[in-house]
C-alpha positions in Angstrom: 0.0 0.0 0.0 1.4 3.3 -1.0 0.1 5.5 1.8 0.1 5.3 5.5 -2.2 2.5 6.7 -3.2 4.3 9.9 -5.1 6.9 7.7 -7.2 4.2 6.1 -10.6 3.1 7.3 -11.4 -0.5 8.2 -13.4 -0.9 5.0 -10.6 0.5 2.8 -8.2 -2.0 4.4 -10.6 -4.8 3.6 -10.6 -3.6 0.0 -6.8 -3.4 -0.1 -6.5 -7.0 1.3 -9.0 -8.2 -1.3 -7.0 -6.4 -4.0 -3.8 -8.1 -2.9 -5.4 -11.5 -2.8 -6.7 -11.1 -6.4 -3.3 -9.9 -7.6 -1.6 -12.9 -6.0 -4.4 -15.2 -7.4 -5.2 -16.3 -3.9 -8.8 -15.2 -3.5 -11.0 -16.4 -0.6 -14.4 -15.5 -1.9 -14.0 -15.8 -5.7 -12.6 -18.6 -7.9 -8.9 -18.7 -8.6 -8.0 -17.0 -11.8 -10.6 -14.3 -11.4 -9.5 -11.1 -13.1 -8.6 -8.1 -11.1 -11.3 -5.4 -11.5 -12.9 -2.8 -9.3 -16.1 -5.0 -9.1 -14.1 -8.2 -8.3 -12.1 -6.4 -5.6 -15.4 -5.4 -3.9 -16.8 -8.9 -4.4 -13.6 -10.5 -2.9 -13.9 -8.1 0.0 -17.4 -9.5 0.6 -19.4 -6.3 -0.2 -21.6 -5.1 -3.0 -19.5 -3.7 -6.0 -21.3 -0.3 -5.6 -19.6 0.1 -2.2 -16.2 0.6 -3.9 -16.6 4.1 -5.3 -13.9 6.4 -6.7 -15.3 9.2 -4.7 -14.8 7.3 -1.4 -11.5 5.5 -2.3 -9.8 7.4 -5.1 -6.3 6.2 -4.2 -7.3 2.5 -4.2 -9.3 2.8 -7.4 -6.3 4.5 -9.1 -4.0 1.7 -7.8 -6.4 -0.9 -9.2 -6.6 0.8 -12.5 -2.9 1.2 -12.7 -2.3 -2.4 -11.9 -4.8 -3.5 -14.6 -3.0 -1.3 -17.1 0.4 -2.6 -16.1 -0.7 -6.2 -16.0 -2.8 -7.2 -18.9 -4.9 -10.2 -17.8 -5.3 -13.2 -20.1 -8.7 -14.3 -18.8 -10.1 -14.7 -22.4 -7.1 -16.8 -23.5 -7.4 -18.9 -20.4 -11.0 -19.5 -21.3 -10.0 -20.3 -24.9 -7.4 -22.8 -23.5 -10.1 -24.4 -21.3 -12.4 -24.5 -24.3 -9.8 -26.0 -26.5 -8.9 -28.6 -23.9 -12.6 -29.4 -23.5 -13.0 -29.7 -27.3 -10.0 -32.0 -27.4 -11.5 -34.1 -24.6 -14.8 -34.2 -26.4 -13.2 -35.3 -29.7 -11.2 -38.0 -27.8 -14.3 -39.3 -26.1 -16.3 -39.4 -29.4 -13.5 -41.4 -31.0 -13.5 -43.8 -28.0 -17.3 -44.1 -28.4 -16.9 -45.0 -32.1 -14.2 -47.6 -31.2 -16.4 -49.1 -28.5 -19.4 -49.2 -30.9 -17.4 -51.1 -33.5 -16.2 -53.5 -30.8 -19.8 -54.0 -29.6 -21.1 -54.6 -33.1 -18.3 -57.1 -33.8 -19.0 -59.0 -30.6 -22.7 -59.0 -31.3 -22.0 -60.4 -34.8 -19.8 -63.2 -33.4 -22.5 -64.0 -30.8 -25.1 -64.3 -33.5 -22.8 -66.5 -35.6 -22.2 -68.8 -32.6 -26.0 -69.0 -31.9 -26.6 -69.9 -35.5 -23.9 -72.6 -35.3 -25.4 -74.0 -32.1 -28.8 -74.2 -33.7 -27.3 -75.9 -36.7 -25.5 -78.4 -34.5 -28.6 -79.0 -32.4 -30.5 -79.7 -35.6 -27.7 -82.0 -36.9 -27.8 -83.9 -33.6 -31.6 -84.2 -33.7 -31.4 -85.4 -37.3 -28.7 -88.0 -36.5 -30.7 -89.2 -33.5 -33.8 -90.0 -35.5 
């Protein structure tokens, strides 16, 4: 924190702590990987986003904005990576389903052939017994 902590209100200290947790990707109230933003700092602090106003906390808001400008966040690319990973998993699972379907069909075919062979043998035994 850039200014003297003794001059800060308890609420402002909570906002600063939330801001630090988000910067370090160690949030308590939001999921890991949450982007740093004014709204998310308020949410991480456990209050409504409207409580964190520039008129009340101009220094903190400026620090948040400066940090955002200095540290471009890659939330969208992370989402794209997750999406790509999910797509790859879906394709792998579809391929596995196709393989298992072929195996099932082959096993069913062999079973039917065996049943036909059994019926033919039973008929042959019956014919020879007569």
